[in-house]
C-alpha positions as CSV (number, residue, x, y, z in Angstrom):
1,M,85.6,-18.8,-34.1
2,T,86.0,-21.5,-31.5
3,R,82.6,-23.4,-31.0
4,P,80.6,-22.0,-28.1
5,A,80.5,-24.1,-24.9
6,P,77.4,-25.3,-23.7
7,R,75.7,-23.3,-21.0
8,E,73.6,-24.1,-18.1
9,A,69.9,-23.5,-18.3
10,L,68.5,-20.4,-17.2
11,S,66.3,-20.4,-14.1
12,P,62.5,-20.0,-14.8
13,G,61.6,-16.2,-15.4
14,A,65.1,-15.2,-15.7
15,P,66.0,-12.9,-18.8
16,E,67.5,-14.4,-21.6
17,V,71.3,-14.2,-22.0
18,R,72.1,-12.3,-25.1
19,V,76.0,-12.1,-24.9
20,S,78.0,-14.9,-23.4
21,C,81.9,-15.2,-23.5
22,R,83.9,-17.6,-21.5
23,G,87.8,-17.2,-21.2
24,L,88.1,-15.0,-24.1
25,S,91.8,-13.9,-25.0
26,K,93.3,-12.1,-27.7
27,R,97.1,-12.1,-28.7
28,F,99.0,-10.1,-31.1
29,R,102.8,-10.2,-31.8
30,H,104.6,-7.0,-31.3
31,F,107.6,-6.5,-33.5
32,E,110.5,-4.5,-32.9
33,E,111.5,-4.5,-36.4
34,R,109.3,-5.8,-39.8
35,V,110.1,-7.5,-42.9
36,T,108.2,-4.8,-45.0
37,S,108.7,-6.4,-48.6
38,L,109.2,-9.7,-50.4
39,R,112.3,-8.7,-51.5
40,E,113.6,-7.9,-48.2
41,L,112.4,-11.5,-47.0
42,I,113.9,-13.5,-49.8
43,G,117.3,-11.2,-49.1
44,R,117.5,-12.2,-45.4
45,R,116.8,-15.9,-46.3
46,A,119.6,-15.8,-48.9
47,L,122.2,-14.2,-46.6
48,G,120.9,-16.2,-43.3
49,H,119.8,-13.2,-41.5
50,R,117.4,-13.8,-38.8
51,I,113.5,-13.3,-39.8
52,P,111.8,-11.2,-37.1
53,E,109.1,-13.3,-35.5
54,G,107.6,-10.8,-33.1
55,R,106.9,-11.0,-29.3
56,P,103.5,-12.7,-28.5
57,V,101.7,-10.0,-26.1
58,F,98.1,-10.4,-24.9
59,H,95.9,-7.4,-25.4
60,L,92.8,-9.3,-23.7
61,E,93.3,-12.1,-21.6
62,D,90.8,-14.7,-20.0
63,L,87.4,-12.2,-20.0
64,S,84.4,-14.1,-19.1
65,L,80.9,-12.1,-18.9
66,E,77.2,-12.4,-19.8
67,V,74.8,-10.1,-20.7
68,A,71.0,-10.6,-20.3
69,S,68.1,-9.2,-22.1
70,G,67.4,-5.4,-20.9
71,E,70.9,-5.3,-19.5
72,A,73.4,-2.6,-20.1
73,I,77.2,-2.9,-19.1
74,T,79.9,-0.6,-19.8
75,I,83.4,-1.6,-20.3
76,V,86.0,1.1,-18.7
77,G,89.9,1.3,-18.4
78,G,92.7,3.5,-19.5
79,N,94.0,3.5,-23.3
80,G,95.5,0.1,-24.3
81,S,93.5,-1.7,-21.7
82,G,91.9,-4.1,-24.0
83,K,88.3,-2.2,-24.2
84,S,88.0,-1.9,-27.9
85,T,89.8,-5.4,-28.6
86,A,86.9,-7.0,-26.2
87,L,84.1,-5.1,-28.4
88,R,85.8,-6.5,-31.8
89,L,86.1,-9.9,-30.3
90,L,82.2,-9.9,-29.3
91,A,81.6,-8.6,-32.8
92,G,83.3,-11.2,-34.8
93,V,85.7,-8.6,-36.2
94,Y,88.5,-10.5,-34.4
95,E,89.1,-14.3,-34.1
96,P,89.9,-15.0,-30.3
97,T,93.1,-16.8,-29.9
98,S,91.2,-18.6,-27.2
99,G,87.9,-18.8,-25.5
100,T,84.1,-18.6,-26.8
101,V,81.7,-16.0,-27.7
102,E,77.9,-16.7,-28.1
103,I,75.5,-13.9,-29.3
104,R,71.8,-14.4,-29.3
105,G,69.7,-12.4,-31.6
106,R,70.6,-9.7,-34.1
107,L,74.0,-7.9,-33.6
108,T,75.0,-4.5,-34.4
109,A,78.3,-3.1,-33.8
110,V,78.8,0.7,-33.8
111,I,82.6,0.6,-33.5
112,E,84.1,2.8,-36.3
113,L,81.4,4.9,-37.4
114,G,81.1,5.7,-41.3
115,V,83.4,2.7,-42.2
116,G,82.2,2.5,-46.0
117,F,81.0,5.9,-46.3
118,H,82.1,8.0,-49.6
119,P,83.1,11.3,-49.3
120,E,81.9,12.2,-53.1
121,L,78.7,10.9,-52.5
122,S,75.7,12.7,-50.9
123,G,74.2,12.0,-47.5
124,R,71.2,10.1,-49.4
125,E,73.6,8.1,-51.3
126,N,75.7,7.0,-48.5
127,I,72.7,6.0,-46.4
128,R,72.0,3.4,-49.0
129,L,75.7,2.3,-48.9
130,Y,75.9,2.2,-45.4
131,A,72.6,0.5,-44.9
132,A,74.0,-2.3,-47.2
133,V,77.2,-2.5,-45.2
134,M,75.1,-3.0,-42.1
135,G,73.0,-5.9,-43.5
136,M,70.0,-4.0,-44.2
137,S,67.9,-5.1,-47.4
138,P,66.7,-2.2,-49.8
139,R,63.3,-3.2,-48.7
140,E,63.9,-2.5,-45.1
141,L,65.8,0.6,-45.9
142,A,62.7,2.3,-47.6
143,G,60.6,1.9,-44.5
144,R,63.2,3.3,-42.1
145,Y,64.7,6.1,-44.5
146,E,62.6,8.7,-43.0
147,R,63.2,7.8,-39.3
148,I,67.0,7.6,-40.1
149,V,67.2,11.1,-41.5
150,E,64.9,12.5,-38.9
151,F,67.1,10.9,-36.1
152,S,70.3,12.1,-37.6
153,G,69.3,15.9,-38.0
154,V,71.0,16.3,-41.1
155,E,68.2,16.6,-43.6
156,P,69.0,20.1,-44.7
157,Y,72.4,18.7,-46.2
158,I,71.0,15.3,-47.1
159,D,71.7,16.1,-50.9
160,Q,75.2,17.6,-50.2
161,P,78.3,15.7,-50.8
162,L,79.9,14.1,-47.5
163,K,83.0,15.6,-47.8
164,Y,81.3,19.0,-46.6
165,Y,79.9,17.4,-43.4
166,S,81.5,18.0,-40.3
167,T,82.9,14.8,-38.2
168,G,79.9,15.3,-36.0
169,M,77.4,15.1,-38.8
170,Q,79.0,12.1,-40.3
171,A,79.0,10.3,-36.8
172,R,75.3,11.2,-36.4
173,L,74.4,10.0,-40.0
174,A,76.3,6.6,-39.6
175,F,74.8,6.0,-36.1
176,S,71.2,6.7,-37.1
177,V,71.6,4.1,-39.9
178,A,73.3,1.8,-37.6
179,I,70.7,1.8,-34.9
180,A,67.9,1.6,-37.8
181,T,69.0,-2.1,-38.4
182,E,66.8,-2.8,-35.2
183,P,69.3,-5.1,-33.2
184,D,68.7,-7.3,-30.2
185,V,72.5,-6.7,-29.3
186,L,74.2,-3.5,-29.6
187,L,77.8,-2.8,-29.2
188,V,78.9,0.8,-28.9
189,D,82.5,2.5,-28.9
190,E,82.7,6.0,-27.7
191,V,79.8,6.8,-30.2
192,L,78.8,10.0,-28.3
193,A,82.1,11.5,-28.1
194,V,81.7,13.6,-31.4
195,G,77.9,14.3,-30.9
196,D,76.5,17.6,-29.7
197,F,74.1,18.0,-26.6
198,E,71.1,17.5,-28.6
199,F,72.0,14.6,-30.4
200,R,73.7,12.9,-27.2
201,E,70.3,13.5,-25.3
202,R,68.6,11.9,-28.4
203,C,71.0,8.9,-28.4
204,I,70.2,8.5,-24.6
205,D,66.6,8.4,-25.1
206,F,67.0,5.7,-27.7
207,F,69.2,3.6,-25.5
208,E,66.7,3.7,-22.6
209,G,63.9,2.8,-25.2
210,F,66.0,0.0,-26.5
211,L,66.8,-1.5,-23.1
212,A,63.0,-1.2,-22.1
213,R,62.1,-3.3,-25.2
214,G,64.5,-6.0,-24.0
215,G,67.7,-5.3,-26.1
216,S,71.3,-5.7,-24.5
217,L,73.9,-3.1,-24.6
218,V,77.6,-3.3,-24.1
219,A,79.5,-0.1,-24.2
220,V,82.8,1.4,-24.0
221,S,83.0,4.9,-22.8
222,H,85.3,7.4,-20.7
223,D,82.3,9.6,-20.2
224,L,81.4,8.4,-16.6
225,E,78.1,10.7,-16.6
226,L,76.9,8.8,-19.5
227,V,77.8,5.3,-18.1
228,R,75.9,6.1,-14.8
229,R,72.8,7.0,-16.6
230,L,72.5,3.9,-18.6
231,C,74.5,1.1,-17.0
232,R,74.2,-0.6,-13.6
233,R,77.0,-2.7,-14.3
234,A,80.7,-2.0,-15.1
235,V,83.7,-4.1,-16.0
236,W,87.0,-2.5,-15.3
237,L,89.9,-3.8,-17.8
238,D,93.5,-3.0,-16.7
239,R,96.3,-4.2,-19.2
240,G,94.2,-6.8,-20.7
241,R,92.8,-8.3,-17.8
242,V,89.5,-7.9,-15.8
243,R,90.3,-6.0,-12.7
244,M,86.9,-5.6,-11.4
245,D,83.4,-6.4,-12.3
246,A,80.6,-4.8,-10.2
247,D,77.9,-2.3,-10.1
248,V,78.9,0.8,-11.8
249,E,79.3,3.1,-8.7
250,S,81.4,0.9,-7.2
251,V,83.7,0.5,-10.5
252,A,83.7,4.2,-10.9
253,R,84.8,5.0,-7.5
254,A,87.7,2.4,-7.6
255,Y,88.8,3.4,-11.4
256,V,88.7,7.4,-10.3
257,D,90.8,6.4,-7.1
258,A,93.2,4.2,-9.2
259,V,93.7,6.9,-12.0
260,G,94.1,9.7,-9.5
261,L,91.2,11.9,-10.5
262,D,89.5,14.1,-8.3
263,R,86.2,12.3,-6.9
264,R,84.2,15.3,-7.4
265,V,83.9,14.0,-11.1
266,L,81.2,11.7,-9.8
267,E,79.2,14.1,-8.1
């Protein structure tokens, strides 16, 4: 990753900046046709045929933002606008094409819940497996295990193979493990989309406590009600570029008008 650029000193008493990115961009290559095997590549070269190089396309271009301790922001936009790309760049999953990222404190990215779960293992065994994936030591897990199970609400099924869990149950278990890492910075991508009402409210209570303790939250969500409850600031991405960065209400109204939704969804 590009070395972070130096930042100006914070004014006395100002909250600590936990997330900082400047000029963050990610470019991928789109191929109309692909070489899918080494044999095809050698054959094309031997016959003098053109090797597809792909067309460079920016999925995210020139994103700059800062998130302070105790602050929650949401990234909104339509499908393909660059929201998930932005989270993956902040999380270090993708290397930026250009720009810098700086994270201060322990980072947990809840982007693809359950990656690392094994369907043949029990819920109990998958907790151990996923905790290791999330960087939690066995000693840390031992002190947090009961809290994970209680938060997830899957205790009656904890010794059943994961393949018998519903999608929502798997997501609840994965999210419960992720937040047990006790992060300073939390990146969340549509994590509540598969949760029931009770679990959703439990998660909102957690987020509110997390922010009150000085945590920093960057969320991607199409759920305007959730966004307005948790966040005061929103960044609207459109085709990979920032179209608006302002308070949540202003961005929500502009976004709803732009996509042609009825403003009653904001009531």
